[in-house]
Steps between C-alpha positions, in 0.01 A plus 500: 500500500513763776226533762447774757267387782353730766355366829455717808429275798562159652229314308620651172854391581377144556299478177765692308764250609300207367432687176874567459574129553238409239637750247855371548384139459353590162758764403827429684674786320248763617627807687273609784523823699246558774353698784413249772673321781736226604295224336504662155871559533561138603289379205734670253387862472737793538351719773464870416316590822368307801129517581585587861569851372150529358260335748264776615162398642185716481422845365667699776822302481514555124450875544777516760741327263394663173841653424667158537237342276558753223875455536452125452288562190770721346769245575290217358447677167871578473593142586261354243630734231856397578421125503289514180281193568307320229207456739385672818312288754295660778398292802207643700618821685267709287557851638862489389476263206223679312702821511800322353276325244370833366855619441614163365219478246585848371861380464377204287592227748305173495294508824375193686307487831511187717255500794248767415448819699185441704288745306201275560531604866552874467561778246364302209569800279862386484387264224557791257869514597534124474341482155718789385834397653503119545546279195442167678334417833540167684238458776507255793145508639219318319251788507749749354476362147125570482551838663746613234359326194124517551474828687786695345564324165870458575652160427707341777653159571398305813810310612390364840632607838878501555466406866467137390846529347642683799382227735612219271851647478541529877673225695292434810647327807301237685315601815759365745792665322323835466410514868841383616698743284291795616483414870125439494298281734501150347136432589290819518304585183619819331300814436686697235504879506553667162491875577617623160824595330513875561607664823179705530284189453684297760489779757122530462415130482734300718413637843132427442575152370712424805239638741300176475792271579419440867154372407651215298755350736480158332652652184830668418499828308770538235566820304598483134779755466497692171816490287483880467533556876795421730454252785574779747180676395291216648681483834250721692219266393658176620385543862814368671514198269139403576430546128718345230600643165634340183671708236451441127324170571137593437424195287649247745310679777170476313567138408512410870237740641155418630353849450617851413436870553584673174526859381301542179690458174672218315562323832130418532518295180830337600342396829202350319718301260671345802155401632532712816175653634553870563361828630583793272604823673537853374543834672650801323565865573157655569519759222642249250223256589227762456634586154537133403147420618364755255710375210469124542168354388549135598303295751817332631868585546657154507586321177345181632156656536531704180581199286225288658258796499381410850623514858727199539725661763403761756628852436552737792553846356594825674269549803392135488859391562485476879639246743151383589396442138830337414473262793145404401579437132823313565325265742245413229755368252704284738262204485156381400266587215619860433854370448386219268292746299802723440715204392233380255481848343878506463475194275254684275737795494789288370286381210405855404862615492595271215793305642878545465703632207430875504869596486572269206186609310584865552860453389381323182258782418756764587752351260242451224309831519652787303 
């Protein structure tokens, strides 16, 4: 059996890698070609293109890079046609993947979507494309099954969230080892900074996150470096070594952190699963934000709050993301009742997400569904 898997960013690479491992456990002879990153390649996929070549954030950035995007689409279609897969698997990355899916369906390929486009958040009309072009959908959030089946009469499979698998498959050093190997203070509690995986995100978020550092001298601030960005990119933010950075060690960092400042996205859920109270931060290009605000109909932007359908973690968005507000909200979650309330809600969240096994369940369905 031949599979062609398309993921377009760091989180897709992570979940795609665990899916590839699960497929190969069940079908050792499978051939897998993919768009993704180092993790998917290490798991056994043959890399056609790295997601670093496709990571554009916001409407303006997409417009600026439109010729490159269309070039990638042309190459992808040619590469699929040459590989002749039995099944095409799309992982999130909807702007690109739904375009390929339309073409693939017309070419009679078997189309599978793992990790649904967030049409429940914006541009719900995309359901028409999904129903037309996607044969099988595997969803990872508990409310998505009702959204698709009850509201749109489109059958999907809820497989649970793959972050459980990602965390379970990561070897985590003990606290002493982690601190020692990364030159961290052996005693000071850690505040983790997760400013995102794209260059534009980090540039907008990290300076604001670091602006509160001097108000929390009893803590050490540690940046989680994204695998898609070189260490040299972070050098201007390290403040003459007054701030530490770890590269490709986000999970060990979260495991040993007391609190976190997190750019909205998958990282908010990862932080919650490690039981780390957090403040969620987001600030985008002004024009991109104004457009997004008119398209997105949700009450929250973080996955934690969306899944729980209430404010579990504080979200500071656009103009609300100031040093003063960040200082105030971070102080609240360092101790006392607000911190305990967040931790209690995290336990509820874990129950809602359905536990581990998403990668294995998806691989089983992927092999079975024709």
